[in-house]
PLY file of the C-alpha trace (Angstrom):
ply
format ascii 1.0
element vertex 145
property float x
property float y
property float z
element edge 144
property int vertex1
property int vertex2
end_header
-26.25 -16.34 20.41
-24.45 -16.61 23.69
-21.36 -18.60 24.62
-20.88 -18.66 28.37
-19.05 -21.89 29.12
-15.56 -20.47 28.95
-13.88 -19.47 32.22
-12.52 -16.51 30.21
-15.91 -14.82 30.14
-19.09 -14.56 28.11
-19.11 -14.05 24.35
-22.24 -12.88 22.53
-22.75 -12.77 18.78
-25.54 -10.47 17.61
-26.50 -10.55 13.93
-28.63 -8.22 11.87
-29.62 -4.57 12.07
-32.62 -4.83 14.39
-30.92 -7.23 16.80
-27.81 -5.03 17.02
-29.87 -1.86 17.59
-31.97 -3.53 20.31
-28.84 -4.93 21.96
-27.17 -1.50 22.01
-30.26 0.10 23.51
-30.44 -2.67 26.12
-26.78 -1.99 27.02
-27.70 1.66 27.68
-30.76 0.66 29.73
-28.60 -1.63 31.85
-25.69 0.81 32.24
-24.94 2.36 35.59
-25.19 6.09 36.17
-21.92 7.76 35.10
-20.53 4.80 33.12
-18.26 5.36 30.11
-18.31 4.39 26.45
-15.01 4.66 24.57
-15.10 3.89 20.84
-12.28 3.29 18.40
-14.04 3.85 15.14
-13.33 4.38 11.55
-16.67 2.90 10.58
-18.64 5.47 12.56
-20.75 6.61 9.66
-21.95 3.01 9.30
-23.26 3.28 12.88
-25.03 6.54 11.99
-26.70 4.85 8.99
-27.57 1.79 11.07
-29.32 3.75 13.85
-30.86 6.37 11.55
-33.97 7.89 13.14
-33.35 5.99 16.41
-30.31 8.13 17.24
-32.39 10.54 19.39
-33.66 7.57 21.41
-30.09 6.31 21.90
-28.85 9.76 22.89
-31.71 10.30 25.35
-30.78 7.06 27.12
-27.08 7.97 27.14
-27.85 11.39 28.65
-30.26 9.93 31.20
-27.46 7.67 32.48
-24.83 10.43 32.17
-22.55 8.14 30.17
-19.35 9.83 29.04
-18.64 9.17 25.35
-15.22 9.46 23.71
-14.67 8.59 20.06
-11.56 8.08 17.96
-12.07 7.77 14.22
-11.60 9.23 10.78
-11.60 12.95 10.07
-15.02 12.51 8.43
-16.39 10.82 11.57
-14.96 13.49 13.85
-16.29 16.31 11.66
-19.74 14.70 11.79
-19.53 14.24 15.57
-18.44 17.84 16.18
-20.58 19.66 13.62
-23.66 17.60 12.80
-24.40 14.95 15.40
-26.87 15.49 18.22
-24.82 13.09 20.36
-22.69 14.88 22.94
-19.18 13.46 22.81
-15.48 14.13 22.70
-14.00 13.11 19.36
-10.47 12.89 18.02
-9.15 11.79 14.64
-6.29 9.53 13.68
-5.13 9.87 10.09
-5.29 6.68 8.09
-7.47 4.79 10.57
-9.64 3.72 7.65
-12.99 2.03 7.64
-12.20 -0.53 10.32
-14.34 -2.50 12.72
-15.68 -0.27 15.50
-14.55 -1.29 18.98
-16.85 -0.15 21.80
-15.39 -0.35 25.29
-17.72 -0.25 28.28
-17.02 -0.98 31.97
-18.06 -4.63 31.66
-17.59 -5.50 27.98
-15.83 -4.90 24.69
-17.89 -5.03 21.48
-16.60 -5.40 17.95
-19.06 -4.08 15.35
-18.36 -5.62 11.94
-20.40 -3.91 9.22
-19.67 -5.97 6.10
-21.16 -7.93 4.50
-23.88 -7.39 7.16
-23.81 -6.00 10.69
-22.52 -8.45 13.28
-21.52 -7.55 16.83
-19.24 -9.74 18.88
-19.38 -8.74 22.55
-16.88 -10.07 25.07
-17.70 -9.74 28.76
-14.32 -10.16 30.39
-12.52 -7.89 32.85
-9.08 -8.42 31.28
-10.38 -7.70 27.78
-11.95 -4.46 28.98
-8.77 -3.40 30.80
-6.48 -4.12 27.84
-8.75 -2.43 25.28
-9.18 0.58 27.57
-5.37 0.86 27.93
-5.03 0.72 24.13
-7.77 3.35 23.80
-5.88 5.70 26.15
-2.70 5.36 24.07
-4.63 6.12 20.88
-6.52 8.97 22.56
-3.24 10.63 23.50
-1.89 10.53 19.92
-5.19 11.44 18.22
-6.00 15.03 17.28
0 1
1 2
2 3
3 4
4 5
5 6
6 7
7 8
8 9
9 10
10 11
11 12
12 13
13 14
14 15
15 16
16 17
17 18
18 19
19 20
20 21
21 22
22 23
23 24
24 25
25 26
26 27
27 28
28 29
29 30
30 31
31 32
32 33
33 34
34 35
35 36
36 37
37 38
38 39
39 40
40 41
41 42
42 43
43 44
44 45
45 46
46 47
47 48
48 49
49 50
50 51
51 52
52 53
53 54
54 55
55 56
56 57
57 58
58 59
59 60
60 61
61 62
62 63
63 64
64 65
65 66
66 67
67 68
68 69
69 70
70 71
71 72
72 73
73 74
74 75
75 76
76 77
77 78
78 79
79 80
80 81
81 82
82 83
83 84
84 85
85 86
86 87
87 88
88 89
89 90
90 91
91 92
92 93
93 94
94 95
95 96
96 97
97 98
98 99
99 100
100 101
101 102
102 103
103 104
104 105
105 106
106 107
107 108
108 109
109 110
110 111
111 112
112 113
113 114
114 115
115 116
116 117
117 118
118 119
119 120
120 121
121 122
122 123
123 124
124 125
125 126
126 127
127 128
128 129
129 130
130 131
131 132
132 133
133 134
134 135
135 136
136 137
137 138
138 139
139 140
140 141
141 142
142 143
143 144
């Protein structure tokens, strides 16, 4: 579903596993060379379970576009990212972040991935939203370990 009548920007709501996966892959296809993806996680292992055997496809697209990935999440997430994941990234942990909604910040949008009771992504395409979430990410990045 797409809401695009607001002067504040475009809001998309994507429901269900397949729709969310296809939307994420489309975002990578449409990304510009050298874009960024900053994620405030805590529910990162939910993403890993969601994508499952499609992770190599996602990573190949990310590498092809040379998209820089930074991740802030739980110690479990960061351990997985550093030791087990095939996805090249920089990861830092914040104690007590918990299993929160993942926030994905890209140059043109901010996405909120809500995993329970089922996967729903709310994507906001708004320059101010991106700027404010990116500023918050930088503050968290600087205090994360």
